[in-house]
Structure formats: structure tokens, C-alpha cells
N, C-alpha and C positions, 0 to 999 in steps of 0.2 A: 504493500500500500504506500509506504514511504521509503524511498531509498536515498540516503545522504552519502554522497561520494566525494571524499577529499575536499570538504568545504573549508575554506579559509576566509577570514574577514579582518579587515583593518579599519581602525579609526585613525586617519592620518598615518603616523608611523607606528601606532600601537596596535599590535596584533591581538585581537580578541578571540578568534577561533583559529586553530591550527590543525589542518588536515583531519577534520572530523569525518568519520565514516561509520555508518551504522544503518540498519534497516528495521522497519516495523511492518510485520506481516498483518494481514487482515485478521481482526479479532484479538490482536495482541494488546496488552496494556504495558507500556514501557514507562517506568519512573526514572526521571533524570534528577540526580541529586549532586550535591557538592557544596563546597564553601562559597560564601558570598564573593562575587567577582570572578567566578570560575567560567562564566560564559553560558550558563544554563539557559537563561531567559533569551539571550541573543540567539542561541541555537534554535530554540523552539520558534522564535519569531522569523527565522529564515525559512521555515517550512511553509509558511503561507505568504512569503515575500514581504512581510512587514519590515524586515531588515534585509537590505541588499547584501550580497556577498561578492567578493572579487575573484574567487577561485573555486573550482569544483562545480558540482551540480547537485540538485535535489530533484528527484522525480516523484511526483505524487499521482498515484493511480495512472501511471503511464505518461504523465505530462511533465515535461522538463520546465523547471522554474527559470533556469538560465537561458533558455531559448527566447530570443527577443520577440519571436512571433507568438509566444504564449499569451493568451488573454488572462492576465493576472486577476482582474476583478471577478471574472467568471470562475476561475479556480478557487479564489478566496471564498466565494459563496458556497463552495462545497466542503470547505475546511472550517469546522466550528472552532472558535477561539474564546476562551474564558480568561479574563485578566485578573490581576491582583485586586484592582480597584473597580470592579463591577462594570464601569463605563456605561451605565444606563443613562438615557436622556432624562434629566431631572424635570423638564417641563411637560413631559408626556406621562399619561397614566401607564400603569403596568400593562394593561391590555394593548395600548398603542405602541409601547416599547416592543411588545412581542410581534405586532402586526406590520410595523412600518417597513422593515427590510424584506419581508415576504412579498409585500405589495410592490415595492420599488425595484427589487432585484429579481425576484422570481416571477413577477407579473401576476400574482394571485389576486383575486377579487378581495375586497375588504371582508366580505362574509367568510370566504375560505380561510383568509388569514386569521380572523378572529376565532373561527372554529378550531383551527389547528393550535393557536396560541392558548386557548382556554383548556384544551385537552392536556397540553404540556404543563400548564400552570397547575392543573389538578394532579398531574403526575409528580410534581415536586412539592405537593402539599400546600399550595397557596391560592387555590381557586377563590377563596373568600376575600382575597385582597385585590382582585382584578381591577377595581375602580380607583384604587389608591395611587398616589404618586410615590416614586422611589424614596423620597425623603421621609415618608411615613412608615417605612419598613426598617427593620433591624438590618445590620450588615449581613448576617447569615441569610436572611430572607432575600435581600437584594442579590446576593450571589446566586441563590437558587433561581431567581428570575433570570439572571444572566445566562445560566445553564439552559433554562427552558428556551430563552431567545435563540441561543446557538442551535439547539436541537430543532427549532421550528424551520430552519433552513434545510432540513434533511441532509446533514453533513455525512460524508463518507468516513470522516475521521474527526476526532475532537482533540484539540490542544488545550492544555490547562497550564497557565503560567502562575505558579504559586497562588492558587485560588483561595487558600485559607490564611495566608500570612497577614492579611490586614484585618482579620476578624478577632473578636474577643474569644478566649479559649472555650467559653460555653457554646459558642456558635459553630465551632469547627466541625463537630460531628454531624450536624444537620446537613452540611454541605458534602462532607465525605460520604454520608449515607447515600446521597443521590449519585455520587460518582461510583460508589461500589455497585449500586444497582445497574448503572449503565454498563459497567465492566462485565457484570454477570449476564447481561443481555447480549453481549458479544460486540459492543461498540469498540472500534479501534481507537486507542487513546495514547497520547503522549503527555505525560504530566511532570512538570517541574514542581517538586514539593519536598518539604522536609518531614512530611508525615510518614515516618517509617512503619507505623502500624498499618497504614493504608497500603504501603508497598508490600509488606509481608502478606497482607490479606489477598490482594488482587493482582499484583504485578506479575507479568510473565517474565519480564527481564528488568534489571536495574542497570542504568548507565551512570557511572560516577565520573564527574568532570573536575579538573583542577587546572587552573591557569590556561583556559581555552582549549584544553585537550581532553579527549575521551580516554580516561585512564583505565576504566573497567567497563566491560560490557558483557554481562553474564546473567545466568538465571538468578532469581531471588534466593534460591537455596544456596547457591555458591556464594553470593554476595554476603548474606547474613551468616552463613556457616563459617567461611574462611575467606574474607576478601583478600585478594592476592597482593595488592600493593600496600606499601607502608602508609601512603597518604590516605588511602581509603580506610585503613584500620584506625588511624588517628581520628578521622572524621567520625567514624561509627562509635568509637569509644566515647567521644564527647557527646554525641547526639543521643546515645542510648543509655547514658548514665542515669538520667532522671526518670 
């Protein structure tokens, strides 16, 4: 579903990604972790071309991102993205937040878009809040709306960029529960997260990054059983202490 081949990226003279290569098969859940500044978020944003890269290629469902002929907006409409900070439109109701991209990008009628949006709102447990505005919801609720909005576009893959890191601890699980459910239903997912419990529960594989490089790319059993590199062991010993 996603093939990342020797991707490198620079900001000026600073190299943020170095020869990153991995792939995500259909139905796999791949968790990307690592210390701050290791390039995790940058890597995931290159997958739907939110971040350009200077070397290598990324192929999503057979379509090359590096190919100048590729229609990137069309490709992005098939790749769901959930950000750290929800990114909902504050001036629109929850219902309109869910409907607007379906109408503008997919050409659905307002009725079709509302019908799809309300079904997904129900699925994330928030149907009762359809008429509210984002500012009236808690952070955890807003993030669940953001997931429903991404799903409304019928994505072939979902990308999550630290979806729980801006939330109060009490709200983290309500978002992770929705993500676990998605994983169990077979959604192809790439998740940047520090939630190691989530990784243990549903990840097919874990990618560990450090200083812009993929240092480990292995099954979760291997990663948690005996991570191979010293840097990954240090990271895990810190994150699993508590």
C-alpha cells in the first residue's frame, strides 16, 4: 500500500531524513516511534506530500509521489490524515466539518455527505454532539471528530501524527479506542505515537527512528522483546519505566 524508497529530505543544509526505506502492506498497522526531532512526523507527512522530499520516492497504492504528473490533491483525498492539533474548522458545526470536504473534493451531495458524516460520528460515539461547534467539545472529542472526518473520505490508508500528544491523559484512551477499533477492522495505518500500549496491542510492525534515520524496522514482538540497537533500548527503557 505504501512503499518508501530511499527518501531523503533537507531543510537548507540540515538533513532531516536520510535514506528512509520501508513499506506498509494492506491491512498493516505500523507504529513509528523515536525521540523528539528524530524525523517521525516529517516522514509521515511525506507520505501524502504535505512535506516535499528531495531524494527517493514514495509510492502509495501504485502512484508515485515524486512523479511530477501525479495529481497530489487527488491522492491526498485518498490518504486520511489525523494531526496532533485536530485542525477542525472552528466556525463550522461538527456536522459541517464532516461534510465540507466530501462535498468539495468528492462531489457528494450535501445529503450524502451529511448521511455519511453522521454514521461516522455515531461510530466514534459522538452523534449527540453533531450540532455543536468544535470549541464546545473536549480535546478527546475533537480528535475523534477529526478521525471521523478523515474516514468520511473513504481513505485507502490512515496516517496519524501523534494524535494523542496534545490531549489530557484522561482523554487519551477514548481516542486510542477508536484507533484500535479501526486497526481491528483491517484499516491500513501508519501512526507516529509514543503510546507503547497501543503499539503492543495492535501494531504489526514498529519503526524506530533516530536523527532522521530508520534504525529499527521489525515486528512488535522483536521490538519489545529485544530491540536490536542500543539507541532503541535506551528509548524503550525511558518510555517504559513509568
